[in-house]
Every structure is written in C-alpha cells, then in structure tokens.
C-alpha positions in Angstrom: -0.3 -11.7 -17.0 -1.9 -9.5 -19.7 -5.0 -11.8 -19.7 -5.1 -12.0 -15.7 -8.3 -10.4 -14.3 -7.6 -7.6 -11.9 -9.6 -7.0 -9.0 -10.2 -4.0 -6.5 -9.3 -5.0 -3.0 -9.2 -1.6 -1.4 -10.3 1.9 -2.2 -8.2 4.5 -0.5 -8.8 8.2 0.2 -6.0 9.9 -1.6 -3.1 9.1 -3.7 -0.3 9.2 -1.0 -2.0 6.5 1.2 -2.7 4.3 -2.1 1.0 4.7 -3.1 2.0 3.5 0.5 -0.2 0.5 0.3 1.1 -0.3 -3.2 4.7 -0.2 -1.9 3.5 -2.7 1.1 1.8 -5.1 -1.3 4.7 -5.0 -3.9 7.3 -5.5 -1.2 5.5 -8.8 -0.7 5.7 -9.7 -4.2 2.2 -8.7 -5.3 1.6 -7.0 -8.3 -0.4 -3.9 -7.9 -2.2 -1.1 -10.1 -3.6 2.1 -8.8 -6.7 3.5 -10.5 -8.0 7.0 -10.1 -10.9 9.3 -11.9 -9.3 11.6 -14.2 -9.9 14.8 -12.1 -7.8 13.1 -9.3 -4.7 13.0 -11.5 -5.2 16.4 -13.3 -2.6 19.4 -12.9 -4.6 20.4 -9.8 -5.6 17.2 -8.4 -8.8 16.7 -6.4 -8.1 15.0 -3.3 -11.6 15.0 -1.3 -14.8 13.4 -2.1 -15.4 10.7 -4.7 -12.7 12.2 -7.1 -10.0 11.8 -4.4 -10.6 8.0 -3.9 -8.1 5.4 -5.4 -8.9 2.0 -6.3 -6.0 -0.6 -5.6 -6.1 -3.6 -7.9 -4.3 -6.7 -7.9 -4.5 -9.9 -10.1 -7.3 -12.2 -9.1 -4.8 -14.9 -8.3 -3.1 -12.6 -5.6 -6.5 -11.4 -4.2 -6.4 -13.6 -0.9 -2.7 -12.8 -0.3 -3.1 -9.2 -0.7 -6.0 -9.2 1.6 -4.1 -10.9 4.3 -1.2 -8.5 4.0 -3.6 -5.7 4.6 -5.1 -7.6 7.6 -1.5 -8.1 8.9 -0.7 -4.4 8.3 -3.9 -3.2 10.1 -3.0 -5.6 12.8 0.3 -4.0 13.4 2.3 -7.1 12.3 4.8 -5.0 10.2 5.7 -2.3 13.2 9.0 -2.8 14.8 9.1 -3.4 18.4 11.0 -1.1 20.7 13.5 -3.7 21.7 14.3 -4.5 17.8 17.1 -1.9 17.9 14.9 0.6 16.0 15.6 3.4 18.5 18.1 5.1 16.3 20.8 4.8 19.0 24.1 3.4 17.9 26.1 1.0 20.1 29.1 2.6 21.5 32.4 2.1 19.7 35.0 0.1 21.4 38.2 1.8 22.3 
C-alpha cells in the first residue's frame, strides 16, 4: 500500500475528535492516517484555529467506503437503541 494515493476525506477541529473518527474507520477495516500542522503537535499543542485542524486521510481505494461510514455515523447508525440492553442493568441472578 506504499504506492497508494491517500486522500483527505475530512478535516476535524482537534486531535481528540480526529482520533475518535480514526477509531471508527479502523474498526470498519479502513486504514487511516491523521495529519496536523507542526504547531498542533508540539509540547504545548495549539487546538484552535487553523493549527488545531487535523486532516483525516484514507487510501483513495477506501474513499467511498470511508465517506459512507461517516454518513452512517452522522445519521446515528452506530448508536445503540434503548432496548438493546445497553442500559447498564444486569438481569437478576436466579436463586
């Protein structure tokens, strides 16, 4: 994949949000590289303005798949419903 062309699919404000998106895409099997200006990754990172922006790149062959994952995420497709058992309560143990 070294000769693969990488494309920016999203520009995110802040490294934390970019890392979340990277995790989501990688969980779907999509390779991801994050790119940020030098001052944004220094000892005292700049997290506002243009220096706080992080580009999210994927190989061009994954572009459409990655964009679909982002559309699905924004539409709430990855959220758990209330009846899916994500309430945190455990079923009562049988005596």
